[in-house]
C-alpha positions, 0 to 999 in steps of 0.5 A: 355090902349089897342092899336092895331097895324097892320103890314105886319107880323100880329097884335100886341095888347098893354095892358098898357106896355105889347105887344102880337102878335095875330094870330086870330084877325080881325078888322071887328070882332072888329067893329062888336062885342057888346063889342070891349074892351072885344074882344081886351082883349081876343085876347091879352090874347091868343097871344104870348109875343112880342115887340112894332112893329117897322118900317112901319105899315098898316092902322088899318082897314079892311072893314071900310069906312073912313068918315070925318066931316068938319068945326068943328073948328073955325080955319077950318071955317076961312080957308075954307071961305078963300079958297072959297071966290073967288067962292062965296062959303065962305058963305056956310062954315060960315053957316055950322059952326053954323048949326044943321047939320054938314058937313059930307063927304066920305073920303076913302075906305080901299085901299086908306088909307095909314099907318104909314111910308107909302107915301101920295099923292098930286094931279097932277092937284092941286096947293095948297095942305095941310095935315089936322091932325084929331082925328079919331073916331072908331065907331062900326056897332051899331053906338057906339064910342069905340076908336080912332086913328090919321088921316091925311085928305090930301086935295087940297085947290085949287080944293075945293076953285074953287068950293065947288061942287068939294069937292069929287075930292079935298078929295078922290083920291089915297093916300089921307088918312093916319091912324095910327099908332094904334087904341086905344080901350076903350077910347077917348082923354080928352078935354085937349089932344093935336093934333099937326103937324110938316112938314119938308122939307129938314130937316127943319121945314116949318110948325108946330102947335097944338090945343086941342080936346076941340076946336072941336065944336060938341060932338063925339056922335053927329057926330056919330049919324049924320053919322049913321042916315038913313045909315048903316055900317055893319062893322062900320066906322072911322070918322075924326072929322075935323082939327083945325090946318091949314097952312096959304094960302102961304103954300103948300105941296111939294114932299118929305115933311115929315108930323108928326101928334101926338095925346095924347095917340095914338102916332105919325103918320108919312108919306112922300109926293109923 
């Protein structure tokens, strides 16, 4: 297993149970090269023995855009229909779940992404906000899925529910995305892998849930193919694959909440809400 961590002090690559602090690593080169596994292994060998990085980590990306797929789980379909029912937008989400073409939307530039133990944001003009735990694919400049990480697609359900055309405002804003704690290179999770979330408020668990990768309706290759169709990503891209764990309509995030998202093989991503 190869995992890449990015901290303020540099890059640490994990290979099995060993760690190597690397000086000459770049995510742009990793996403651009024809063999990301070979690139990561070569950099691992060139580094100095190290320990697992502790504390806050930066998001594992450089110039990559972050995109997202919606309505890829049946539970997500129901939640989006529920939030949009009053505006008449519920039928669109019902249709896209069964359609040949997936819903894909732009999520974040690197500057809008937060890393492990950083703070994510809820909008000041929103009244209903949720995190969305999502398996996030690493896709090379050539359109090949070569790894994955954990993503938190922070969302304003009140704004999107008012009108589906407000989706960009509900999804794209300062601190609307967190990714980490590491980028796993050379594999993707098995179908039985768990995606879990826990939200704490004042030390108490106020929401928790989990799903399996197997519940994603579309294949990773299908989502990557649609993302790259008639588009170009010279430094590759990260693609969130949708959420299958959605809090009930009575729940909304509050300032100070702690969000923990775990995916088998990638560890745990933790953020505080501000």
